[in-house]
N, C-alpha and C positions, 0 to 999 in steps of 0.2 A: 221450136227448132233447137233450143238449148238442151231440152230434155232428150231429144233425138240424138244430138251430138254426143251426149254422155253415154247413151246406150250403144251407139256405134263404136265409140272409143273403147267401151267395155268388151266389145267383140274383137279388139285388137286392130281396129281400123284407124289410120291416121286421119284426123279431122281438122279442117281449118275453114274459115269463112269470113265474110264481111258483113257489116251492119251499119245502121245509122249512128250518129253521134249522140243520140239520146241515151241517158243512163238509166239502167234498170238493175234489179238484183241479179239478173242473169250474167251481167258482166263479171261480177265477183265469182260466181260459180265457175264460169269458163276459165277465169284466171287461175283459180285454185287447181283446176284439172290440167293446166298447161295447154289448153286449146287456143290456138292463135286466132285472133280476131282483128281484122283490118277495119279501121273506122272510115266510113265513106265508101261509095261504090265507084269502081273504075274498071274498065276492061282489062287493065294490066294486072288486076288482082287474080285473074283466072289462071290457075296452074295448068300447063299443057298436059301434064301427066295425070290429071284427075281421072279416076275410074268412074266416079259417080258424082253427078252434080244435082244438088237439091236446092230448090228455091221456095221461099214462102209464097203461098198463093196470092198474097197481097201484091206481089211484084210481077204477076203473070196476067195476061189479058190486056184489054184495051184501057183500063182505068189509069194506069201509071206507067211511065217510061223508066226502065232501069237499064243503065248502060251495060251491065254485066249480062243481063238476060238477052239484051239485043245482040251482044257480041257472040254469045253461045249459039243463038239461033242463026246468026250469020255464018257460023262455022258448021252449021247443020249437025250440032251435037244434041243429044237428048237431055232434057231437063225434067227431073222428077219433083213432085211436090212432097211436102211433109206427109200428107195423108197417104200417098201412094207407097212411100217407104214404110210407114207404120203398118200399112196393109200387108206388106211382105213379112214384117215381124209377127203379125197375127197368124200367118200361115205356119210359122216355125214354132209357135208356142200354143199352150192352152190359154186362149184369150178370154179375158173378162172386160167387156166394154161398159163404161158408165156413161149413159146418155140422158138427155132431158134439157129443158129450158133453164132450170135452176139447180144448183147444188152439186153439179158434176165434180168440180175440183175437190170439194170437201168430202164427198162420198168416196172418191177415188183414193184420197189420202187416208181416210179412216180405214178403208178396206185393206189398203197396202200395209198399214201399220198392224192390223189384226193378223194378216198373213205372215208378216215378219215375226210377230210375237209367237205365232204358232209354228215357227221354224219352217215355213213353206219356201223361204228365200225367193220371193217374187221379184220380177222386174216391174217397176211401177213408173208410169208417166203421168204427171199432174200438171194442170194449167197454172199453178202458182207454187211458190216455195213452201215446202212442208217444214214447219219450225223445227221439228225433231231431227230432220235430215239436213237442214240448212241448204236444201236443194229442191228442185222440182222433179227430180227423178231418183230412182233407186235401181241399181243394176244388180240383178240377182242371177243365180246360176241354175235355177230350177226351170220346169216347164211352164210356170205360171207367169202370165203377163196381165197386169191390170192397167188399163189406159182410159183416160178421159176421151170420150168420143164426141167430137164437135159436129153439129149438123150443118154448119155454114157451107154453102156450095155443095151440099150432099157429100161432104168429105167422108163421113163415116160409112158410106156405102162401098168404100174401098176395103173395109175391114171384114174379116170372117171370124167373128168371136163365137165361142161355144156357149158363153154365158153373157146375158145382157141385164144390166140394172137400169131401169127407166124411172126417173125421179118425178118428172112433171112435164106438162105440155101447155105452153102459152105462145101466142104468136110473137115471133121475133125475126130479126134479120130481114126487114122489109126491102132492103136493097137487092136481095136475091130472090126471096120467096114473095110472089105477088099477092098472096092472101093466105089465110090460116088453113084453108083446105090443101093448098099446095105444101104448106109447112107440115101438116099432119101426114101427108102422103109419103114424104121421105122417111118419117118414123115408121110408117107401116111397112115400107120396104126393108128397113133395118130389122124389124121384128121378124119378117119372113126369112131373113138370112140366118137366124138361129136354128141349128139343126134339131131334129127330133130327139137326139141324144143329149142335147143341152137343156138349159132352162132359163126362164126370165124372172127376175125379181122386180115387181111393179108396184108403184104407189097406189094402193087400193083406195085412197082418199081423193084421188084426182080422176074425175069422170072422163076427161079427155084421154088420159093414159089407159083407162079401162077399155075405152072404145078401140084404141089403136092395137092393143094386144089380143083382141079377139081373133085376129088372123094368124096367130102364132101356131107353128107346127109342133111346138114343144110344151112342156109343163110351164104354167105361169103361177108364181107364188106371190101373193099380195102381202105387203108389209104395212105396219102401223100399230099392231097389237103389242109390240115389245117396248113401245115408247115409255110407258110408266116405269119400266124396270131399268132404264139406262140412266147413268149418272155421268155428267159431262162437266169439264172445267169451263168450256166456252158457253157463252149465253145464247139465247134465242130458241124459240119453239121450233123454228125451221131446222135448227141443227139436231134436235131430237128426232125429227123425221129423217134427216140425213144419216144419223147414227143407226136408226132402225133399218134403213136400206142396207147399210154395210153389215149389220149384225145378222140380218136374215140371209144374206148371201153367204156369210161365213158359216152359219149353221148348216146350210145346204151342202157346204164343202166338207162338213164333218168336224169342224173346229169346236172344241169344248166351250160351253157357255162362260165359264170362269175366265178363260183366256180372252174371249171377246170383251167381257165386261172390264177386265184389267186394261186391255189396250185402249178402249174407248175412254175409260176414266183418266188415263194418262195422256190422252190426245191434247196437244197444246195448240192446235189450230194450224192455219196456213196464212201466208202473207196476204194482206189486203182483204181479209174476211174478218171483220170486226176485230182488227188488230190494234191492240193497245200500244200506242207509240210513246207513252210517257206522260209527264205533266209539265206544264209551263205556268209558273206563277200561280199554282193552285188550280189551273184549268186542265181537265182531263182531255187528252188528245187521242182520238180513235179514227182509224182509216178503214174504209170498206170499198169493195169492188162494185157495189150495187149500181147497175146501169139500166135496169128494167124497172118499170113501176112496181111490180110485185116485190122485187128485191129491195127497193127503197122502203116500202111499207114494212117488210119483215125486219129490216135492219133497224129502222126507227122503233118498231115495236120491241125489239130486243133491248135497245138502249133504254127505253122507257121502263121496261120490266126489270132490267138489271140494276138500273140507277133511278129508282122512283124518287120523284120530287126535284130532280136536277133539271135545270134549264138546258135545252139542247139547241145548239147552233148547227143547222144542217147546211153544209157547203157542197153543192151539187154541180158537177160538170157533165152536161149531156154528152153522150157518145154517139157519133155519126148523125148527119143531117137527116138521113132517111128514117132512122129509128125515132128521132125526135118528132118528125112530122107525122109519121104513121100513128104514134102512140101519144100525141100531144095532150089529149084530154085525160088519159090515164096518168100521165106524168103530173098533170096539174092537180089531180086528186090524191097524190101519193104522199103528201107532206103533212098530213093532219097532226102527227105526233111531234112535229118540230115546233119549237117556240119562235125561232128566227130562221129564215131561209135565205141563203145567198146562192145565186146561180151564176156560173162563169160562162164564158163563150163556149160554143159547141166545139168539142174535140173531134175533128173530122177523120182522123186515122189515115193510114197510108192509102186507103182506097177511096176516100172522099175528101175533097178539098173545099167544096162549096155545096150549097143546097138551096131549097126553096123555103126554108124556115130559119128564123133567127132566135137567139136566146131571149130577146125582148118579147117575142111572141109567147114563149113559155112563161115568162115572168108575169105577163098580163093575164094569162089563163089561170095561173096560180092565185093571183089577186082576186080574180072574179069568181073562181070556183068556191072559195071559202071552205065551208065544212063539207065533208064527204061521208056518206053512209056506207061506202064500200069498204070492206075489210080485206084481210089477207087471205086468199083462197086456201082452203083446207087446214090452215093453222087455226082459223076461227072455228072450223068444224070440230076440231079436237077439243077446243076450249068449251064449246057448247055441250059436247058429250061428256065433259068432266074428265077426259083422259089427261089433260094438262091443266095446270093452275097458273095464275098470274099474280105477281106481287102487287101490281098496280093496275087499276082499270084503264083500258085504252079508250079514252073519250076524245072526240075531235076537239082541237083547241080553237078558241077564237083567235083569228090571225088577221089583224088589221092590215091594210095595204102597205103601211110603212114597215111592216115586219118582213116583207119580201123585197129583196134588193138585188139588182143586177150589177155585178162587178166583173168586168171583162177578163182580167188576168189573175194568175196565181199571185203575183207580187202585190197587186192592189188589194186582193182579198186578204192576204196575210197582214198587210199594213192596217186595213180597216178593222180586222178582228183584234189586233193588238190594242187599238184604241177604244174598243167597245166591250169586249168580253171581260167577265169578272171571275174572280176566284170562286170555286165551287161549281162552275158551269162546265159544259161539255162542248167541244168542237168535234163534229163528226163529218169527215170528208167522204164523199161518195162519187164513184164514177170509174169508168174503165180506162180513162186517159191518164194524164199526169197531175190530177187534182191532189194527189198525195203530197206533192211538193209544197202545198200550202202549209202543212204542219212543219215541214223542214224549214221553211222560210220564217215561220213564227219562232221556232227555236233559235234561229240565227239572229232574229231581231232582239232577242233577250240578252245577247252577248255584248 
């Protein structure tokens, strides 16, 4: 929503809105742009003269009651979602949609920076803050639009991109998609929306992606072969794949290889994607958005590879009750590379306040799962083929039951870590909620 607000403001439209009292990096972005935000929701916040009213999909439907939405509906005024408005922007631009279960934000940011370096002057919408822009959007004046395309609630089917980048495909969002077949089907429909004059850049190492793009009406270009030639500042074999997706797309757009390599070499990353938050008493603090089992494995593998020999404290906050329940076994097997695991209470989000699973259920499954033979999909394939190398072998760790601990809150977790972590070790927070606050609390505790 913040990215959309920036783009609309860039078109000369006056924008204002209301939000929860929770603090995110987007608050600072909006403040710098002079976009007014009212804390809290109240029907009095709605301006009578508003020409267009946009609401987050989280506040629409039966799941949650929002007083502003209720008042607008009472007045019989139209409410548009973020996805619907972004769909209109796609109609006005030469759109590049970046979709997939994992890697969307990073690929979108990488591609946006490559196009910027090549003087394409793109408009870019990312799901997180791009470090080099200090924002989650870039407002350009050219015909190019690069946008992260989210599959939740079939949102990306509002879009009409001419180019599609498809990174990966694994079951997610079980609160909306009843099974993996239904999840796959929405991607098949997106693939079919790409016109014959466009093209798709697809992860050739993901068998599910390869199945989905078979119905494409346009040319399909597989990526993966450029990986060994890409140099990045950010760690993780998964980021080499992300970079390959962005590079292959840029090449197809006619951008010079040297410009691509320069932009990727200078890429500083995005917020909450293996973001180094500093040090506290000799302890390295890292934050990541990983909230799916595969993402957890990839993030821990990156930490193990980039910092061989260091003890890793993984602090995980499950995101949504439905995802935790549906993928409970996969979550339990995702923490092999962590030395110690702390699990917080489930972060329900705006659309889920309760569910049929508890954090304690996951903690017990982690304790009982022990060692896992399952690796990280397609990253391990690259390693086996010799395309990538690792600094340290990824071997499952012996993890006695007392090394997995349930701590309900951010504050309690920070206090526990303060008393137990030692210099030279790593605290790695993971999750899509507010687990990042653990690192902030730890820093405050040192003052």
